[in-house]
C-alpha positions in Angstrom: -23.2 12.4 5.7 -22.6 14.5 2.9 -19.0 13.5 2.8 -18.9 10.1 3.2 -21.5 9.6 -0.1 -18.8 11.7 -1.9 -16.4 9.9 -1.0 -18.1 6.2 -1.9 -19.1 7.5 -5.1 -15.6 8.5 -6.1 -13.9 5.5 -4.8 -16.3 3.7 -7.1 -15.6 5.4 -9.7 -12.0 4.9 -9.3 -12.6 1.3 -8.9 -14.8 0.9 -11.9 -12.6 -0.5 -14.7 -11.7 1.7 -18.0 -14.3 1.4 -21.1 -12.3 -0.7 -23.7 -10.5 1.5 -26.4 -9.6 0.2 -30.3 -5.9 0.8 -31.1 -5.3 0.4 -35.3 -2.0 -0.4 -36.6 0.8 -2.8 -37.0 2.2 -5.7 -34.9 5.9 -5.1 -34.0 8.2 -5.6 -31.9 9.7 -3.8 -28.8 13.2 -4.1 -30.1 12.9 -3.4 -33.7 10.0 -1.7 -33.8 9.2 0.1 -37.4 12.8 -0.6 -38.8 13.8 -4.5 -38.8 16.5 -4.7 -41.0 19.1 -3.9 -38.8 18.8 -7.8 -37.5 19.3 -8.7 -41.1 16.0 -11.1 -40.4 13.6 -11.1 -43.4 10.7 -11.0 -44.4 9.4 -8.6 -41.0 6.9 -10.7 -39.9 9.9 -13.5 -39.1 11.8 -10.8 -37.4 8.9 -9.7 -35.3 8.7 -13.6 -34.3 12.2 -13.9 -33.6 12.9 -11.4 -31.9 9.6 -11.8 -29.6 10.7 -14.7 -28.8 14.2 -14.6 -28.2 13.1 -13.0 -24.9 15.4 -10.4 -23.1 12.5 -8.3 -22.3 11.4 -8.1 -26.2 7.7 -8.1 -26.5 5.0 -8.0 -29.4 3.7 -4.5 -29.2 1.3 -2.4 -31.3 3.5 0.5 -33.7 0.3 3.0 -34.6 2.4 5.3 -36.9 3.2 7.1 -33.3 3.8 5.4 -30.7 4.6 1.7 -29.8 2.4 -0.1 -27.1 3.2 -3.4 -25.1 0.4 -5.7 -25.2 -0.8 -7.6 -22.8 -1.6 -10.7 -24.6 1.5 -12.5 -25.8 0.5 -15.3 -27.2 -1.8 -14.0 -30.0 -0.3 -10.9 -31.7 2.7 -13.8 -33.0 -0.2 -14.5 -36.2 -0.3 -10.9 -37.0 3.2 -10.2 -37.0 4.0 -7.6 -39.5 0.2 -7.1 -40.2 -2.1 -4.5 -39.8 -4.9 -5.0 -36.6 -7.8 -4.0 -34.8 -6.8 -3.8 -31.1 -9.2 -3.7 -28.6 -8.2 -3.1 -25.1 -7.3 -0.6 -21.7 -4.1 1.4 -22.3 -2.4 2.0 -18.7 -0.9 5.3 -20.0 1.7 4.9 -17.7 2.9 1.8 -18.5 2.4 2.4 -22.0 0.5 -1.3 -21.9 -2.6 -2.2 -23.6 -4.9 -4.9 -21.8 -5.5 -7.0 -24.6 -9.3 -8.2 -24.9 -9.2 -8.8 -28.7 -7.2 -8.9 -31.5 -8.2 -8.9 -35.4 -7.0 -8.5 -38.8 -7.8 -5.4 -40.4 -8.6 -6.1 -44.3 
């Protein structure tokens, strides 16, 4: 009986969604990251939007100074391209993707 109870509690804990986290950084794209000069498209926000629209696996991302995280929401970040933002969501460490709940500008 104890084994069943422990197994049930463990399975519930594993299925429970992780708590949302808050990440602060700059909206960029997965191709250029922090350096948009090589594309010769300026300003940076235009480069970010153009690269993300081009497809070929390029996505909007959040660059926090150390890491670049892909974002699950690929519509909202366009309006914040090149700007510092706060992203609320859940990070999936194995894939480096943030399941975005909210994006808001940092003033």
